[in-house]
C-alpha positions as CSV (number, residue, x, y, z in Angstrom):
1,M,6.7,-9.9,2.2
2,G,8.8,-6.9,2.3
3,F,12.1,-5.6,0.0
4,A,15.5,-6.9,1.9
5,S,17.7,-4.6,-0.7
6,L,16.8,-2.7,-3.9
7,R,19.3,-2.7,-6.9
8,T,19.1,-0.4,-9.6
9,I,21.2,0.5,-13.1
10,S,19.9,3.7,-15.0
11,F,16.9,4.8,-13.6
12,R,15.9,8.0,-13.6
13,N,18.1,10.1,-11.7
14,L,19.1,7.6,-9.2
15,C,22.5,6.5,-8.7
16,D,23.6,3.4,-9.6
17,D,23.6,1.3,-6.2
18,E,22.3,-1.6,-4.6
19,V,20.5,0.0,-0.9
20,N,19.4,-2.6,1.7
21,L,16.5,-1.9,3.1
22,Q,16.3,-4.0,5.8
23,G,14.1,-2.6,8.4
24,K,10.4,-2.4,8.9
25,D,10.4,1.2,8.0
26,V,12.6,3.5,6.0
27,F,13.0,6.9,6.0
28,L,14.1,8.9,2.7
29,V,14.9,12.4,3.7
30,G,16.3,14.9,1.1
31,E,15.5,18.5,-0.6
32,N,12.5,18.0,-3.8
33,G,14.5,17.1,-6.9
34,Q,17.1,14.8,-4.7
35,G,15.8,11.2,-6.3
36,K,13.4,10.1,-3.5
37,T,9.7,10.0,-5.5
38,N,11.9,7.9,-8.0
39,F,12.9,5.7,-5.4
40,L,9.4,4.6,-4.5
41,E,8.6,4.9,-8.4
42,A,11.9,1.7,-8.6
43,L,10.2,0.0,-5.9
44,Y,6.3,0.1,-7.2
45,F,8.0,-1.0,-10.9
46,C,9.5,-3.9,-9.2
47,S,5.6,-4.0,-8.0
48,Y,3.7,-3.8,-11.3
49,A,6.0,-3.3,-13.8
50,S,4.6,0.3,-14.1
51,S,4.9,3.6,-13.0
52,F,2.5,5.2,-10.1
53,K,2.7,8.9,-12.6
54,G,1.6,6.8,-15.4
55,V,4.1,7.7,-17.8
56,R,6.4,5.4,-20.9
57,D,8.5,2.6,-19.5
58,I,11.1,4.5,-21.7
59,D,10.7,7.6,-19.8
60,M,12.1,5.8,-16.8
61,V,15.3,5.3,-18.8
62,K,18.5,8.4,-17.5
63,N,18.5,10.5,-19.7
64,G,21.1,9.3,-21.8
65,E,21.0,6.0,-21.5
66,K,19.5,3.0,-23.2
67,S,17.8,1.1,-20.9
68,C,17.1,0.6,-17.3
69,S,16.7,-1.7,-14.4
70,A,15.4,-2.1,-11.5
71,G,15.6,-5.2,-9.2
72,V,14.7,-6.6,-5.2
73,V,15.4,-8.9,-3.0
74,L,12.1,-9.6,-1.7
75,N,12.0,-11.5,2.6
76,G,11.2,-14.9,2.8
77,N,8.3,-15.5,5.1
78,N,8.2,-18.2,7.7
79,D,8.7,-21.2,5.3
80,S,10.2,-19.9,2.0
81,M,13.9,-18.4,1.0
82,A,13.8,-15.1,-0.4
83,S,13.8,-14.2,-4.0
84,N,15.1,-12.1,-6.7
85,L,12.6,-10.0,-8.3
86,S,14.0,-8.2,-11.3
87,I,13.0,-5.3,-14.4
88,S,14.5,-4.9,-17.3
89,F,13.7,-1.9,-20.0
90,R,15.9,-1.6,-23.3
91,E,14.4,-1.0,-26.9
92,N,10.6,-1.4,-26.2
93,E,11.1,-4.8,-24.6
94,K,10.4,-4.6,-21.1
95,K,11.2,-8.4,-19.1
96,V,10.2,-9.5,-15.4
97,M,12.5,-12.5,-13.8
98,L,11.7,-13.8,-10.7
99,D,14.5,-16.0,-9.6
100,G,15.7,-16.8,-12.4
101,K,12.8,-17.5,-14.5
102,R,11.3,-15.0,-16.9
103,L,7.1,-13.6,-16.1
104,E,5.2,-13.7,-18.6
105,D,2.0,-12.1,-17.6
106,R,2.1,-9.1,-15.4
107,K,-0.1,-10.6,-13.2
108,E,1.9,-12.9,-11.2
109,L,3.4,-9.8,-9.9
110,L,0.3,-9.2,-8.2
111,S,0.6,-11.6,-5.7
112,I,4.5,-11.5,-5.2
113,A,5.4,-7.7,-4.3
114,P,1.9,-6.4,-4.2
115,A,2.7,-2.4,-2.7
116,I,0.4,1.3,-2.5
117,I,1.4,4.1,-3.2
118,F,0.5,7.5,-1.4
119,C,0.9,10.3,-3.5
120,H,0.0,13.8,-4.3
121,E,-1.5,12.3,-7.7
122,D,-3.8,10.2,-5.9
123,M,-6.1,13.8,-5.1
124,E,-7.3,13.3,-9.1
125,F,-9.1,10.0,-7.9
126,V,-11.4,12.8,-5.6
127,S,-11.5,15.8,-7.9
128,G,-10.2,14.2,-11.1
129,S,-12.2,12.2,-14.3
130,P,-14.8,10.1,-14.0
131,E,-12.0,7.4,-15.8
132,K,-9.1,7.9,-12.6
133,R,-11.8,7.3,-10.5
134,R,-12.6,3.6,-12.2
135,W,-8.7,2.9,-12.7
136,F,-8.7,3.7,-8.8
137,F,-11.0,1.3,-8.0
138,D,-10.6,-1.1,-10.6
139,Q,-7.6,-1.7,-9.2
140,I,-8.0,-2.4,-6.0
141,R,-10.9,-5.8,-6.9
142,S,-7.6,-6.8,-9.4
143,L,-5.0,-6.5,-6.2
144,W,-7.2,-10.0,-4.7
145,D,-9.6,-11.3,-7.5
146,P,-8.0,-12.0,-10.4
147,L,-11.5,-13.5,-12.3
148,Y,-12.2,-9.7,-12.0
149,L,-8.8,-8.8,-14.4
150,D,-9.3,-11.3,-16.7
151,D,-12.9,-9.8,-16.7
152,L,-11.3,-6.3,-17.1
153,R,-8.9,-7.5,-19.8
154,R,-11.6,-8.8,-21.4
155,Y,-13.7,-5.9,-21.8
156,R,-10.9,-3.7,-22.9
157,Y,-9.9,-6.2,-25.7
158,V,-13.7,-6.8,-27.2
159,L,-14.1,-2.6,-26.6
160,K,-11.7,-1.9,-28.4
161,N,-12.7,-4.6,-31.4
162,R,-16.3,-2.6,-31.3
163,N,-14.8,1.0,-31.8
164,A,-12.9,-0.4,-35.0
165,L,-15.9,-2.1,-36.0
166,L,-18.2,1.2,-35.8
167,R,-15.9,3.5,-37.3
168,D,-15.6,0.8,-40.2
169,L,-20.0,1.3,-40.1
170,Q,-19.8,4.9,-39.9
171,K,-17.2,4.7,-42.8
172,A,-19.0,2.0,-45.2
173,H,-19.9,2.5,-48.6
174,S,-22.0,-0.5,-50.0
175,F,-24.7,-2.1,-48.3
176,S,-23.7,-5.6,-48.0
177,E,-20.7,-4.3,-46.8
178,S,-22.3,-2.6,-43.6
179,M,-24.4,-5.7,-43.2
180,D,-20.7,-8.0,-42.8
181,T,-19.7,-5.8,-40.2
182,A,-23.1,-5.3,-38.4
183,A,-22.6,-9.2,-37.7
184,M,-20.1,-9.3,-36.4
185,L,-21.1,-6.5,-34.2
186,G,-23.8,-8.3,-32.9
187,A,-20.7,-11.0,-32.1
188,L,-18.5,-8.5,-30.0
189,D,-22.3,-7.2,-28.1
190,D,-23.0,-10.4,-27.2
191,Q,-19.2,-10.5,-25.1
192,M,-19.5,-7.2,-24.3
193,A,-22.5,-8.2,-22.7
194,H,-21.0,-10.9,-20.8
195,Y,-17.9,-9.0,-19.5
196,G,-19.6,-6.1,-18.5
197,I,-22.1,-7.7,-16.4
198,E,-19.8,-9.2,-14.3
199,L,-17.4,-6.1,-14.1
200,C,-21.0,-4.2,-12.7
201,K,-21.5,-6.9,-10.6
202,G,-17.9,-6.8,-9.1
203,R,-17.7,-3.0,-8.7
204,R,-21.4,-2.7,-6.6
205,E,-20.6,-5.3,-3.9
206,S,-16.6,-3.8,-4.2
207,A,-18.0,-0.3,-3.8
208,E,-20.7,-1.1,-1.0
209,E,-17.6,-3.0,0.6
210,F,-15.1,-0.2,0.6
211,S,-18.0,2.2,1.5
212,A,-18.6,0.5,5.0
213,I,-15.0,0.7,5.4
214,F,-13.6,4.0,4.2
215,E,-17.3,6.2,6.2
216,P,-16.3,5.5,10.2
217,L,-12.5,6.3,8.6
218,Y,-13.5,9.8,7.2
219,R,-15.6,10.2,10.3
220,D,-12.7,9.5,13.2
221,I,-10.1,11.9,11.4
222,S,-12.2,14.9,9.4
223,G,-15.5,14.8,11.8
224,I,-17.9,15.0,9.6
225,E,-20.2,11.6,9.0
226,G,-22.5,10.6,6.2
227,I,-19.5,10.4,3.7
228,S,-19.8,7.0,1.6
229,I,-18.6,5.9,-2.0
230,K,-21.8,5.7,-4.5
231,Y,-21.4,3.6,-7.6
232,I,-23.3,4.4,-10.5
233,P,-23.7,2.0,-13.7
234,S,-23.6,3.2,-17.0
235,W,-26.0,0.5,-18.0
236,K,-29.2,0.1,-16.1
237,Q,-30.2,-3.1,-17.2
238,E,-29.0,-6.4,-15.0
239,S,-29.6,-9.6,-17.2
240,K,-27.8,-10.0,-20.6
241,E,-30.5,-10.4,-22.4
242,E,-32.0,-6.5,-21.4
243,V,-28.3,-5.9,-22.0
244,L,-28.4,-6.8,-25.6
245,S,-31.6,-5.2,-26.2
246,Y,-30.2,-2.0,-25.4
247,L,-27.3,-2.3,-26.9
248,A,-29.3,-3.0,-30.3
249,E,-31.3,0.3,-29.2
250,K,-27.9,2.2,-28.8
251,R,-26.3,1.4,-31.7
252,D,-27.7,3.7,-34.1
253,M,-26.2,6.5,-32.4
254,D,-22.5,4.2,-31.4
255,I,-22.2,4.0,-35.2
256,S,-22.9,8.0,-35.9
257,F,-20.5,8.4,-33.2
258,G,-17.8,5.7,-34.1
259,L,-17.4,4.6,-30.6
260,S,-19.3,3.0,-27.4
261,N,-21.1,5.2,-25.7
262,F,-22.5,2.8,-22.7
263,G,-20.6,0.5,-21.1
264,P,-19.2,-0.2,-17.6
265,H,-16.1,2.1,-20.0
266,R,-19.0,5.0,-18.6
267,D,-19.0,4.2,-14.8
268,R,-18.8,6.3,-12.1
269,Y,-18.8,6.2,-8.9
270,I,-19.4,9.4,-6.6
271,F,-18.7,10.6,-2.8
272,T,-22.4,11.8,-0.9
273,R,-22.6,12.9,1.9
274,H,-25.8,12.2,3.8
275,G,-27.4,11.4,-0.1
276,T,-25.7,14.1,-2.0
277,E,-22.8,15.0,-3.5
278,F,-20.0,16.1,-2.0
279,S,-16.5,16.3,-3.3
280,S,-17.1,18.9,-5.9
281,K,-17.6,21.1,-2.1
282,A,-15.5,19.6,-0.7
283,S,-12.3,22.3,0.6
284,T,-8.9,21.3,-0.9
285,G,-8.2,19.7,3.3
286,Q,-11.0,17.5,3.1
287,R,-10.2,16.3,-0.4
288,R,-6.5,16.1,0.2
289,L,-7.6,13.8,3.4
290,L,-10.4,12.1,1.0
291,A,-7.6,11.2,-1.3
292,L,-5.4,9.8,1.5
293,L,-7.8,7.5,3.5
294,L,-9.3,5.8,0.5
295,R,-5.0,4.9,0.3
296,I,-5.5,3.5,4.0
297,A,-9.2,2.2,2.9
298,Q,-7.8,0.5,-0.3
299,T,-4.8,-1.2,2.5
300,M,-7.9,-2.3,4.8
301,V,-9.5,-4.1,1.9
302,F,-6.9,-5.7,0.8
303,S,-5.1,-7.6,4.2
304,K,-9.3,-8.3,4.5
305,K,-9.7,-9.9,1.2
306,T,-5.7,-11.8,1.2
307,G,-4.8,-12.2,4.8
308,K,-1.4,-10.3,3.7
309,K,-0.2,-7.6,4.8
310,P,1.5,-4.9,1.8
311,V,4.1,-2.8,1.6
312,L,3.3,1.3,1.6
313,L,4.8,3.4,-0.4
314,L,4.2,7.2,1.7
315,D,6.0,9.9,-1.0
316,D,5.1,13.6,1.2
317,V,1.9,12.8,2.2
318,L,2.1,14.0,6.4
319,L,4.0,17.6,4.3
320,E,-0.3,18.2,3.4
321,L,-1.2,17.8,6.6
322,D,-1.3,19.7,9.8
323,G,0.0,18.8,13.6
324,E,-3.6,17.6,14.5
325,K,-4.4,15.7,10.8
326,R,-0.4,14.2,10.9
327,Q,-1.4,12.7,14.4
328,K,-4.9,11.0,13.3
329,F,-3.4,10.0,10.2
330,L,-0.6,8.0,12.0
331,S,-2.8,7.0,14.7
332,V,-5.4,5.0,11.9
333,M,-2.2,3.6,9.8
334,P,-3.5,-0.3,8.8
335,E,-0.8,-2.6,9.5
336,Y,2.0,-3.3,6.7
337,D,4.5,-5.5,6.2
338,Q,7.0,-2.0,5.3
339,A,6.3,1.4,4.8
340,F,9.0,3.8,3.2
341,F,8.6,7.5,3.8
342,T,9.5,10.8,2.5
343,F,10.2,14.2,3.8
344,L,12.1,17.1,3.5
345,P,14.7,18.0,5.7
346,I,13.0,20.5,7.8
347,E,10.2,17.9,8.9
348,P,10.2,16.8,11.9
349,F,10.3,13.1,10.6
350,E,12.7,12.2,13.9
351,N,9.5,12.9,16.4
352,Y,7.9,9.4,14.2
353,R,11.5,7.3,13.3
354,K,11.2,4.3,16.1
355,S,14.0,2.3,17.2
356,D,14.5,0.3,14.2
357,T,14.0,2.6,11.7
358,L,16.3,3.2,8.6
359,V,16.6,6.5,7.8
360,Y,18.3,7.3,5.0
361,Y,19.3,10.8,3.3
362,M,19.5,11.0,-0.8
363,E,21.2,14.1,-2.6
364,N,21.5,13.8,-6.1
365,G,20.1,10.4,-6.5
366,K,22.6,8.6,-3.7
367,T,21.2,7.3,-1.0
368,S,23.6,7.7,2.5
369,L,22.9,6.1,5.9
370,H,22.4,8.5,8.7
371,S,25.2,8.8,10.4
372,G,24.0,7.9,14.1
373,A,25.2,5.2,15.8
374,L,22.0,2.8,16.0
375,S,21.9,3.5,12.5
376,K,25.8,2.5,11.3
377,A,25.0,-0.5,13.7
378,L,21.5,-1.5,11.9
379,S,23.1,-0.9,9.1
380,E,26.2,-3.5,9.5
381,A,23.7,-6.6,11.6
382,S,21.8,-5.9,8.1
383,S,24.5,-6.3,5.2
384,G,25.6,-9.2,7.3
385,A,22.4,-10.8,6.7
386,L,21.5,-9.6,3.0
387,N,25.0,-11.1,2.1
388,G,23.9,-14.1,3.3
389,V,20.5,-14.5,1.3
390,L,22.7,-12.8,-1.6
391,A,25.7,-15.5,-1.7
């Protein structure tokens, strides 16, 4: 389900406007700082009610304003009508509305307008912290497995409460006080073990499936064989009884630190080549390619598991590749419902456009359609269809 239009109000540096997006491929062309990435961020915000840059909601409000909003008209499928989705933020309250009805849980967005972003920050999944890599693989699974997302949320809630109790035990002033807190800790350990084991099972399965898709992708583009994704769980134990015994064994250490030192929140993923760690030895170009192909593989896994095609948001990714790798990258692009690409004016974007590609120029947050005759005809036809949807 692609985007038919985007409407923004006081969002980043974008002008308050509604932009027609009725094209399978949409190019955003402009110099740096003109709003291309912010345009993609507005679309991502409509998909997940959050920023792909990890910034706070308040940081997406235009300077001098107190609120912002982004809304899209979603193209209907064969047997469904177009829908209106809007997300607004004001005074620390975020409101998600679908066809006039408020969505109480952002999880509902995952099945409405899923988008996958390709951006420079993806390099952190390759050379960043273990937390960044866990986040990426958790997102992959959560996009198609709502039960996994539920377990992840519950585990994080239990972990937060367990850490609070550990800090209380660290500061306990009496034996009776510590006994009461320790009893509560035992109950949390039981929940932590239950949800944690389910997460470990899902992560192990996902890593194997993902690696089977990723290895041939990287080999075909880079010529380097034997690349795989290895999942390394913090818990080596597999049964609940074994995990509980392990947590009890490590409890004194946890109390001394005032936090939980072991569990799925400490899991790691590493890139290996023929069994040895690869990413730390890879060149900058190899790591950049790893990051790009992670997103390609994510798209493939999503489509395989859901039978749906996502919207792709590609922020200056072709700029980072040489001519040969650009062509190879485009040759392995998976099927998608719609794709948005950003380009600098000096890039040969005309080489990649198709007959029905919409090309917008961006300057100071304002979009303007390419003045070519074809783009004009497409704009008029699409605007007419869009007016029918909004009427």
